[in-house]
Phi, psi and omega in degrees: 000133185291161183292344179279342192291323174304313185295318178300316181299316179294326176292329176287324179294328173295315175302316182295325175299310179303313178293325183295321181262000186294335182300335183288311175293329172298326179286318175301314182295323176294321177300325180278359174102006183255119181294150183298331182290314178295325179293317176302317177301309181300312182302311185280332176296318181293315182300312175302321175298318182297317183294314178296323176296329183274325178224079184303327184271005191290345177297331180303334181296334180296336179284330183271333189229088178301339175298337176301331181287323176294323176292322173302316180296310183301314180293321175305310180293328178299310183286330173294317179293311187289310185297323178288313184296319183285346176271326182255349182247176176295123191302312186290318180299318181296313184297320179294323175293320177302323181272024158287356182311317181308322181295316175298317180301316180295326182282319181295318181293324178298315185280322188262330183254347183075019183266096178289124183288149174276171179296319179295322177295319175299317180298319177298319181297319181291328181294315182292321179288335177294317175303313176298314186294326178297314180301314193278328194272098176253159182306323185259002180281143172297140178218135003278161174290163014275153186237357184205178178299311181299326171301312181293321176300318183292317180293320177296315181296325178292318180296313183293327178291323176299314178298322179300316178298317177298317182291328178295319175293321181291323183264025186290342176273000175273167180292142180306317181300319179297319179291324182293310179309313184298322183285319176297315179297315181303313176303317183285314184286320179287325180291321178293315176297321178289327177297313180296317180296314180304319176300317181290335177264000180080016180265347184214170187217165187282178189279152177276173173302129182307138177214148185303321187296309183277341172291318177296320179297320175302320180293310182302315181291327179292323180288324177299311179293336175295314178293319179298324178287329172302318178297318180291321181297316182291311187290306186294330179282349184240356177237150178302148185307314181297325180292313176305315178300319182288321180293324181292348177295349174298342179301322179307314178299311180300321178289319178299307183294318185293318179291323174295314179301326178267004178081012183271355179201161180233123179284131175246172186303316186297323181294317176296316181296310182291328172300317178303315177297323177294321180287322177303317177299315183297321175297318178299321176294322183293324185263000181283150174300157180299322182293349190254001188268353189311000000 
């Protein structure tokens, strides 16, 4: 394992932490009357504007690397799906459905990057997915999921995030700022488009009267996502896509613990057992030799 690998792994953990607790500010913003799609637009528009102020010419990379447009779309769908779902759905269930992502990542990395998974990588993947299945399969739950709008949004977001990670790996030789701009622009543009479409369908609503409280929260959340995205750029560009997917499973822990501590969720035995399997798979990946990480 290279000397940069541990730092890359911790950078991904930072990203997972921010995403894992992001449900809380989004719910506070919804309580203030700001729909999660418009909140996503505001958060990423601010981050993108800050990046352009720092690197005004970074948009020119889009002319040289057409795949950045696909990254823009994938990142935008990721944020539309996850941020909306985690605001209106059960936090733990949404995050776990989102993290069916490793299955998508292994397949996409195999097809787009030529990273053929080893038997041990597949075993870790199955272990993680078994944990997800234990958490989701309740006696009265529909099977297989999805069973609601948040379920569908979480699955869409997970697939889009898997594609995002693969594209970050594919675009690793491009400037970090270019990849960041693609992700921020995608989050802002697709969220705004989805909000307008959602309003026409009665699924979303307009923005409230500007108030210092929710405007400051949007700004603070934007700064948090800016640093989280830096962590994702650094980590995902330096580790195999399957490894990235497994390390990012720590988001499940952050989301579960934060939602339980704030009274937004209740951990049951199946959640603890399933979560333990997911963590075991992630730890196994972290301790595996580099040649076994494919």
